[in-house]
N, C-alpha and C positions, 0 to 999 in steps of 0.2 A: 650867030653872030648875036643877036641879041640877046638868048640865053646864056652866049657868055658875059657881057657886061650887067645882064640881071644878077650873073651869080658873085661876079666878083663885087657888086655894092653890096650886096647881100653881106658877105665877106668883113666887108670897109665895117660896115652897121654893128654888125657883133662884135667887130674887135674894138671898136671903140666903145662899146657898153663895159666892155669885159673891163679894159681899161678904166673905164669911172668907176664901177664895183669895188675893182682890185684897190683904186685910190680911196675908196671911201673906207674898207674892210682894214685894210693898215691906219687910218686915221683910225680906226673903232677900238684896235690893237694898241695904237698908242696909247689913248684916250685912259684902256683899261691899264695899263701898266704903268700909270699915275696912282701910286699906293695913298689915301689919303691918311693924314698923320696930325700929328699935334704937337707941339715946339715948346720949350724952353730954354733958359738961359741958364749959367752957373748961376750959384749963391754962395754966400761964403757964412761959417756960423762953425760951430760943434756942435758933435752927437756922444751923448753919454752912453758909454757903454760900461755899466754897473757888474758888479763879482754880488755874487750873493752869497754871505756867510752865515754860521749860526754861532751864537753862544749863548752862556749862563750867567747870572748875577751872583757874586759873592761878596762879602765884606774881609775886607785884610781886617780889621781891626777891631777888635770886640773890652768892652769894659768891662770889667767882674765888677757889678755893685756887694760891699760885702756889711756884715756889722761890724760898726767900730765898737760897742761895748757890747756882752753879755746881756740880753735885755729879752722883751716880751713883746711881740708885733701886737702890737694894737689897730692898724689901719695897715691896709694893701690898697696903692691908690691906683695901679694899673692893673692889663691884663697883657697874657701873650700876643706879643704883635703888635703892640699899640705903639704909637710912634709921638716919643716924647724930645723935649727940648731940655738943655742945659739949663740945671738949677731948678727944672721940674721936681716938686715932692714924689717921691715912691711910695716910701716908706714910714709909716711914724713909731717908733719903736719904744718902751717903758721900760728903764733898769729896774733890777730888782729890788732895791730900797724902797724906790716909788712906789710901785706898786706894796712894800707889804705899809706904806704910813698911809696910802691911801689918801682922803682929803685934808688928813687930821695937821697935818704939813704945815697948809693953805692956812690952816685959822689959825695957825702961828704966827705967821711969817708971809703975808699977803706975796711980798718979794718970792718966795719959792711956788708959785702959783705951776710952773712947769720945770720946777726941780724932777730930774732923770728923765723929761722927755725927748727924746732924738727925732729931727727928724732928716732923713737919707734922703738927700737927692742927688738927681744926675750929673754926673761929670762933663755928659757931652750929650750932644742930638743925636738921635739915632732910632735903633726899633729895638723893642724889646725881641731876644729871639729865646732867651731862656727863663724861664720861672721857676725859679728853685724854692722859693719861700711865698706861699700864696694865698694862707690860711692865717687870720687874727687868733690871738691866744696863743700861738704855736711859740717857743721859748727856743732863741737861738745863742748859741756862744760867741765868744768875739772873734771877726774872722770870717764867720760862716758866710757863703756866701747866698748873698738873698736872690741877684737876675744876673742876666747879664745884656747892657748895651752893644750893639752892634751898629758901628757911627755910620751914620748918613753919608759923612764927608770922607768915607773907603770906601763907597760902593765902586766895584769892578766889574767889569764883564770880562769874562773867560771865550775869549774869540776862537775855535777851533778853523785853522789853516791849511788847507792841504799845500805842502812843503813847495810846490811850484810857482806857487801866488804869493809867497813869505816876501818878495821885495817891495809888497804892494802895503805889507804892512809892519812898517820898520816903524820906530820909536817917532815919533813928532809928526807922521802922515795922519790925517784925518779920515774919518770912515761916518756912519750917520746907522745911530740904532734905532730899530724903529721895534716899538715894543705891542703884545700883543692886543693891545686897544686901537693900535696903528699910528699911533703918536712917536714923531721922530725927533730925535737929538742927536748933537754934535757932538762925537766923543775925540780922542785923541789915542791912539796907540802910544803903549808906555813901556812896557818890556817885553821878551820872549822869554819863556820858558825851556828847556834845556835835554825835555823829554818829550817826546813823539805816541801820542796816539799807536799801539802795536796794530789793531785791526784796520782802525781808519785811515791810516797813515797822514794826519795831521799834526800841526804843534800847537799848542794852546800859547794864545798872545795876548797881553791883558790891554786892554781899552778903559779909560776911563772920562765918563760924559764931563762937559764942562760945566753943569750945575750938578747941583744936589740931590740928586733922587733919591725918594722912600720909596724901595721895591723888597718885595719878596726875595729872601734866596731863591738860589734853583730855577728859578724863569727862564724860560727859555726865548734869548730873541733873535732879529734876522739886523745881523752887519752887512749893511751896504757900502761896499767901497768903490772908487772912481779908477777904473784900468788907465783910460785914456788922459791926455792931459788938455788943458784950456787953450790952447791956440788954434786960431780960428783956421778951418779950412776951406777946401771945393765943396760943395753941395750939390748933391742930386737927386732927385724924387726917386723913391727905388725903383719904380715903374718903368723907367729907362734903363734900366742896369738890363743886358740881356748877359746869358752864362751860357757854356755849354754844358753836356746831360751831366757829367761827373764835379759842377762847378768848380772847377780849374783855371778856365779862362774866364775871363769877363769883358764886356764892350758895350760902347756907345753908338748908336747910327748919329752920324753928324752931318747937317749940310753946309756943303761947299757954295753953291746956289740954291735960286727958289724953287728947282727942279729935282736935285742928287741928290745923294747922303752918299758916304763912303761912311766904311765900319772903323772904328778906332779902336786900342784896346784899350784897358785901363786900370789901373790900382787901385784896390776899395784899402777903404782902414775899415773907422767903426759904424756902425750902423742900425737904426733903428724901423718901426710897423714903416715910417715914412720916407727918412735919406736916409743918405747914403754918402759915406766919406769918400771925394776920390785923392788918392796921394800924387799920382802922377799921370798923366802928362798936364800940364801945366793951361788951362784951357783961358781964352781972350774970356772977356764978360759980354763981348758980343755975339760970341758964336751961339750958333743955333744947334741946339739938339732932342732930337724926336723922344718926347715925353711919354706918348702913346701914339701906335701903330707901328716899332719896330718889328714886332714879333715876326720872325720868318722872314726879312729881309737880308739881300742877297750882300756882297760885300760890296756891292755900288750898285742903289737903286734909284729909279723914278718915284719920285715923290708930289704931291701937291699938298700946302698948306691950309690944313681946315682954323687953324687957331694957334693962336698964342698962348703959354702959362706964365 
């Protein structure tokens, strides 16, 4: 009888110990099941989504500088590629009669000191794109071309635009011209040409800067066009967004209380290296969204909040 009682007491003791151990184990499992996360809130703003195109410089208007009379060139004040201003002296010419008389005429009448001397001036500001006559002493006929000025006010950029993006480069739309020296200049699209590049399948659309620039022709430049609009949208840090392997479905983990997060599918807009636009659904500014630690969480997950961003 005593053995039976002792055996029964031993079983009770073992049972209580097992229950206590099982309770501790379940608490440890519950504690381990809470994934530590960092939490953030929805922000407002825009993410720039730029399309980078390429273009080349070209001068639409050129002024031919010609000799007004048959004369000898006595001085050339310019070189090829020089920038000139309207009214600047480019050439000094001397007529045949003046050259034949030499200094004798000035001794007869001092008022005829500059008789037969012609100063040819620039009719517009620009760049000397051709220098047809550059030697002093050369004889030129009336109307002979001396040089050509590419007018700086008519500098345009030929932008090569893939046809699917031509809606972004319609007249009056703005763009940013980035020169090889990394300087940026605002420009406006003016008109589209009617032909396509057969190999590249791009359409040439002309753009013009809002300021006069002195640039060489055929310079290759970058042209940046804004794809999105300027309306403020919902923003989340990029690391708060999860996706499937095919990048076809995107979601975030939203907290419904202090320890439970649920999966919420979202539609994305523009994005950069740090931020993503959320087009839908609409979130409240007080909604708590996991910014770090959501990787691999199930649809409904137990979490513990470590930090707010």
